[in-house]
C-alpha atoms as one frame of an Amber mdcrd trajectory, in Angstrom:
protein
   0.000   0.000   0.000   2.794   2.427   0.880   4.510   1.571  -2.396   1.330
   2.288  -4.355   0.927   5.606  -2.550   4.500   6.507  -3.392   3.994   5.665
  -7.068   1.124   8.133  -7.401   2.937  10.795  -5.420   0.868  10.937  -2.250
   3.159   9.101   0.169   4.542  12.088   2.069   4.199  11.938   5.821   2.328
   8.750   6.706   2.216   9.437  10.431  -1.307   8.926  11.716  -2.251   6.628
   8.833  -3.093   3.108   9.980  -2.974   0.225   7.505  -4.681  -2.984   8.605
  -4.495  -6.435   7.066  -6.675  -9.356   8.127  -3.766 -11.766   7.807  -1.608
  -9.720  10.187  -4.249  -8.348  12.546  -4.161  -9.191  16.235  -7.892  -8.491
  16.523  -9.196 -11.416  14.486 -10.218 -13.476  17.507 -12.233 -10.536  18.856
 -13.826  -9.954  15.455 -14.665 -13.645  15.185 -16.417 -13.481  18.556 -18.363
 -10.440  17.375 -19.526 -12.046  14.126 -20.299 -15.403  15.707 -22.370 -13.805
  18.463 -24.475 -11.942  15.926 -24.969 -14.809  13.497 -24.829 -17.997  15.581
 -28.609 -18.359  15.508 -28.657 -17.787  11.755 -26.765 -20.982  10.978 -23.212
 -19.644  11.185 -20.644 -21.971  12.759 -17.717 -20.510  14.656 -15.179 -21.904
  12.199 -17.121 -20.229   9.381 -17.081 -16.945  11.270 -13.322 -17.256  11.708
 -12.855 -17.984   7.999 -15.020 -15.001   7.041 -12.975 -12.651   9.227  -9.626
 -14.022   8.078 -10.421 -14.121   4.366 -13.225 -11.657   3.782 -12.069  -8.060
   3.428 -15.595  -6.690   3.755 -16.362  -8.738   6.856 -13.040  -7.730   8.411
 -13.652  -4.033   7.683 -17.227  -4.211   8.935 -15.981  -5.790  12.172 -13.535
  -2.911  12.583 -16.381  -0.408  12.227 -18.817  -2.339  14.422 -16.240  -2.659
  17.222 -15.150   0.984  17.021 -11.672   0.298  15.634 -12.631   2.255  12.510
 -15.142   5.069  12.096 -16.524   4.121   8.673 -15.945   1.971   5.606 -16.218
   2.235   1.821 -16.263  -0.854  -0.408 -17.738  -2.181  -3.655 -15.182  -1.185
  -6.276 -14.283  -4.738  -7.321 -17.219  -6.787  -6.047 -20.963  -6.793  -6.684
 -23.322  -4.809  -4.502 -25.164  -7.941  -3.403 -21.990  -9.618  -2.166 -20.770
  -6.492  -0.366 -24.161  -5.732   1.162 -24.461  -9.290   2.451 -21.008  -9.133
   4.048 -21.593  -5.745   5.665 -25.050  -6.508   7.055 -23.846  -9.755   8.608
 -21.820  -7.576  10.959 -23.363  -4.095  11.056 -26.948  -4.067  12.205 -29.656
  -1.788  10.920 -30.849   1.208  12.882 -33.826   0.366  15.052 -37.018   1.294
  13.237 -35.168   2.210  10.027 -35.182   0.673   6.555 -31.971  -0.286   4.764
 -32.131   1.120   1.234 -30.162   2.850  -1.490 -30.730   6.493  -2.394 -29.397
   7.929  -5.661 -29.015  11.678  -6.137 -29.536  12.812  -9.725 -28.332  16.255
 -10.779 -29.575  17.210 -14.265 -30.867  20.299 -16.037 -30.291  22.503 -13.042
 -32.295  20.431 -10.585 -31.553  17.817  -7.957 -33.776  14.759  -7.559 -33.469
  11.944  -5.025 -34.490   8.433  -6.162 -35.106   5.455  -3.859 -34.783   2.502
  -3.426 -32.094   1.911  -6.040 -30.197  -0.900  -4.296 -31.848  -3.183  -1.770
 -35.552  -4.071  -1.878 -36.870  -5.735  -5.018 -40.518  -5.086  -4.129 -40.806
  -2.920  -1.003 -43.820  -3.410   1.239 -46.088  -0.477   2.027 -44.377  -0.146
   5.415 -40.960  -0.099   3.785 -42.096   2.463   1.200 -43.336   4.750   3.968
 -40.089   4.331   5.895 -38.009   4.978   2.786 -39.964   8.192   2.186 -39.349
   9.431   5.746 -35.628   8.685   5.678 -35.145  10.099   2.176 -36.952  13.289
   3.164 -34.749  13.657   6.245 -31.552  13.333   4.184 -32.824  15.717   1.507
 -33.534  18.303   4.193 -30.065  17.826   5.690 -28.700  18.676   2.246 -30.653
  21.925   2.107 -33.690  20.787   0.125 -37.358  21.251   0.957 -38.581  17.649
   0.532 -41.522  16.996  -1.808 -42.102  13.261  -2.121 -43.865  11.578  -5.029
 -44.721   7.883  -4.920 -44.319   6.763  -8.517 -46.314   4.201 -10.456 -47.659
   3.530 -13.948 -51.018   5.052 -12.927 -52.184   8.350 -11.451 -54.264   8.587
  -8.285 -56.258   5.378  -8.636 -56.429   5.410 -12.428 -55.751   1.665 -12.468
 -56.504  -0.098  -9.224 -54.336  -3.189  -9.091 -52.446  -5.084  -6.415 -49.213
  -3.283  -7.308 -50.764   0.168  -6.978 -52.613  -0.727  -3.775 -49.272  -1.313
  -2.057 -48.298   2.273  -2.871 -51.639   3.673  -1.780 -51.278   1.821   1.532
 -47.894   3.506   2.064 -49.526   6.902   1.630 -52.242   5.956   4.110 -49.528
   5.011   6.608 -47.952   8.452   6.249 -51.400  10.044   6.557 -51.737   8.381
   9.948 -48.423   9.817  11.129 -47.269  13.354  11.781 -44.625  13.853   9.113
 -42.980  17.183   8.344 -42.761  16.941   4.560 -45.050  17.006   1.527 -45.978
  13.727  -0.163 -48.566  12.363  -2.560 -49.245   9.652  -5.103 -49.471   7.326
  -6.722 -48.456   9.225  -9.883 -46.474   8.853 -13.072 -42.993  10.327 -13.415
 -43.974  13.117 -15.824 -46.709  14.305 -13.482 -44.316  14.269 -10.528 -41.603
  16.275 -12.265 -43.738  18.756 -14.250 -45.570  20.984 -11.767 -47.606  22.836
 -14.408 -48.828  19.523 -15.818 -49.526  18.236 -12.314 -51.707  21.203 -11.391
 -53.545  21.347 -14.708 -54.556  17.680 -14.673 -54.611  16.914 -10.920 -55.225
  20.231  -9.106 -55.944  18.363  -5.858 -52.354  17.063  -5.621 -50.841  18.061
  -2.284 -47.375  18.940  -3.572 -46.555  22.660  -3.706 -43.996  22.185  -6.486
 -42.359  19.561  -8.643 -41.314  16.506  -6.658 -37.645  16.298  -5.714 -37.869
  12.850  -4.084 -39.115   9.939  -6.180 -40.098   6.788  -4.302 -40.043   3.997
  -6.847 -42.438   1.027  -6.693 -39.623  -1.493  -7.090 -35.919  -2.044  -7.502
 -36.102  -2.649 -11.257 -37.630   0.731 -12.021 -35.411   2.595  -9.550 -32.088
   1.133 -10.619 -32.781   1.207 -14.363 -34.263   4.700 -14.248 -31.346   6.290
 -12.407 -28.804   4.740 -14.776 -30.771   5.731 -17.876 -30.682   9.341 -16.721
 -26.933   9.140 -16.298 -26.259   7.487 -19.670 -28.831   9.165 -21.939 -29.543
  12.540 -20.383 -26.001  13.368 -19.305 -27.029  13.773 -15.681 -24.705  13.303
 -12.741 -25.686  10.484 -10.405 -24.276  10.336  -6.878 -24.696   7.038  -5.106
 -26.556   4.911  -4.434 -26.089   6.107  -0.857 -26.754   3.328   1.616 -29.083
   4.417   4.421 -30.429   2.696   7.503 -27.320   1.042   8.953 -26.337   1.562
  12.573 -22.737   2.369  11.579 -21.366   4.408   8.649 -20.746   2.242   5.575
 -21.101   2.904   1.863 -20.981   0.537  -1.102 -19.948   2.104  -4.395 -20.730
   0.581  -7.778 -18.215  -1.650  -9.521 -15.953   0.421 -11.744 -16.624   3.647
  -9.855 -14.427   6.639 -10.584 -12.101   8.360  -8.161 -14.738  11.065  -7.739
 -17.312   8.415  -6.796 -14.973   7.024  -4.144 -14.222  10.472  -2.762 -17.942
  11.284  -2.588 -18.601   8.049  -0.703 -15.728   8.748   1.695 -17.030  12.248
   2.368 -20.529  10.913   3.069 -19.400   8.273   5.566 -16.992  10.708   7.219
 -19.816  13.216   7.652 -22.049  10.491   9.076 -19.310   9.389  11.484 -18.764
  12.950  12.666 -22.523  13.460  13.071 -22.729  10.388  15.299
C-alpha cells in the first residue's frame, strides 16, 4: 500500500495513517467473537465466522467499524453490490425502526432529484415504502432541500386499481396516519411528478406545492434502471446509491466507480461518522 501511494505521489508523511491487514491483525479473535455472536442463531458456525474474518475483506472491515476500531468503511469497487451488502449486514446491524435502502441523487438540467430505493428491496412493502420516504426526506432536508415526495407508479391517483398500486396507496395511508414534516402524494407517473404545471392542470388536488424532488419507486427494477438511464442518456450526474439505515457508517460504491465516486462516498461516511 505504501509503495502504491509513493507511485502516485501521495506518500509524504504517513504518520497517523493506519494500515490494517486481516492476515496480520491481532484483533481477528475478537472480530470472530463479534460475528459469531451476531450470526450464531442464523446458521453460522464458529469456524465459518473465523474464515469469514480471516479471508473476507468486507467482513473484516465491517468488524472494525462495528467494534469501534474504525469510524466508517467504503467498499464495492471490485465486487458486486449484493456480495458487499451481504457481508456488511452480517456484521453491522440496521438502525432500530429504520429501513436499509439505497438512495441515488440525480443532478440534471439545473435540478436535484433523489431516487429510492435503487439498491436493496426488489418489491418494497407499504411499510418499507413509507419508511423509505421518511428517511429520504430527512436526508434531503439535511442537504438543504425542501422535501416533496412523489410515490411513482404507472397510474395516477387510482387510475388503475391493481395489487401493485394498492401497495403504494397503503404507504400513503400510513404516512397520513403519522405526523410527518414533509409534503408527499401519489401514486403518480414520473412526468406528473416532475412537471408541476402539468400536475396542477390535470390533478389540481395534488398536495405537492412544487415539482417533486424525491421519487419513491415502486420497485428495484424501475429505480435502478431509471437512475442509470438518466446518467447514460440525459447526461445527468448520479451520486450514489447512498446506503441508508445502517447503525454504523458504511457505503458501497458501484463496480468500476471513478475516483470522484470514491471520494464522494468517503465524504458521506466521514460526515455520518462525525454526526454520530
